[in-house]
N, C-alpha and C positions, 0 to 999 in steps of 0.2 A: 472349509474342511472337505476332504474327498469321502463320497459316499460309495457304498459297496459297487456300485455300477461303474463308478469311475476306476476304483481299485480293481475290479475284475477286468475290465477292458484293457486298461494300462498293464497289468501284470501279463495278461495273455497276449498283448500285442508285443511286450518284450521277450516273452518266452517264444513265440512265434518267429520273431525276427531272428533270435539264437537259433533256432532249428533252422531256419532259412540258411544262415550261414555255415551250419554243418552239413547241409546237402549241398552247398557250395563246394566246401572242402571235400566232401564225398565224392564229388565229379571232377576234383582236380583243381580247383580254384586256389589260388595263393594269396588273396587279399587276406590280412593286411600286408602281407610281405610281398616281395618280389621274385624270390627264390624260394625251395623247399626248406632250406636251411633258416633263411630268414623268417619264415612263417613258423616253423618249429621255435624258434627263439622268442618271437613275440606271443605266441599264444601257448606254449607249453612250458617254455623256460629252460629246458634243458634237453640233452639227447640229440640223435641226429637222425630219428627214425619218426615219420609222422604216422599216425594210425591209419589203418587200411580203410579204405572206401566203407566196406562193411561196418566197420566201428563207427565211423562218422555218421554214417545214415542211421545206425541203431541209436546213437544219442539224438539224432534228429527226431526219431520216432518217438522216444522218451519225453523230449521237450514238447513235441506237438502233443503229446496225451497229457503232459502237465498244464498246458496252455488251454487246454479244454474245460480242467477241473473248476477254474474261477467263474467261467460263463455257467457251466451246470449248476454251481453254487447258487447263482443270482437267480436262476430259473427252477430251482428245488420245488417251488409250489406249483409252476406251471407244469413241471414235468411229472406232478404227483407222485413224488418220491416219499416211500414210507420212513419210519423213523429209523429202521435198521440201514437203510441205503443213505439217510442223512448222516447218520453216525458213520458209517464207512467213508462217506465223502469227507467229512470233518477230519477224519483219522489221516486220508490220503492228502488233504491239504496241509494239515500240520506237519506229515512227514516230508512233504516237497518242501514247504517253508524251512524246515530244520536242515534240509540239505543244502539249501542256499544260504542260510545263514552260517553254517558250518564253512562252507566254501568261502563266503565273505570274511569271516573272523580269523580263520586259519592261515589267510594270506599275509596278515600282518605280524605274524609270530617269526622272528629271524630264524630260529631253530629249524622252521620249514623252508624259509627263503633261502638260507644260506648256500643250497645247492644251485639256485636259479641264477639265470643270467641276468645281468643289470637292466637290461632292456625290458625285460619281462616284470622284475620286481618294480620297475618305474610304472608300468602300465597296470599290474595287477593293484597296486597300492591306491591309483589314481583312477581306475575306469573298472576293473573287474571285480575287485572286492565291493566297492560301493554299489555296483550295478546287484551283485548277488544279495547284498544287504537290502537293498529297496525291494528286490523281486520278494526275499523272505518276509518282509515286513508287510508289504501289501496283501500277502497270502494270508499272512497270521492276521492281520486286521479285519479281513473279511470274515472269518469264521468268529472272530470276537465281536462283531457289530451285530 
């Protein structure tokens, strides 16, 4: 069974990795595509306009912030957090967990995916949704332990 340290480091690593990909995109990277349109099709599923570098970097900042929360949670005693700060941290972790759960769950509903490109539906159901559900679960399990 995974303990809180495993959950924290795994979820932090996953979130940092996703943040790094957003930084890469913010600086013009195209992976996993080869062209801008292919990247849009693979990671957004529709449209022909990629978010601005500012938006990519803003998302990366939020993901980086989210990645710190699990580590702070396991170090809350060492950091001498008072009850109010622990409560606020619990709320933040719950909210972030719910964001990832919702992203993971909604990608399975056809009324949402009907406007998406088939390649994005393929990847979202096999990679993006499960990854979001795992991150959401790991964050939630931490605060429940």
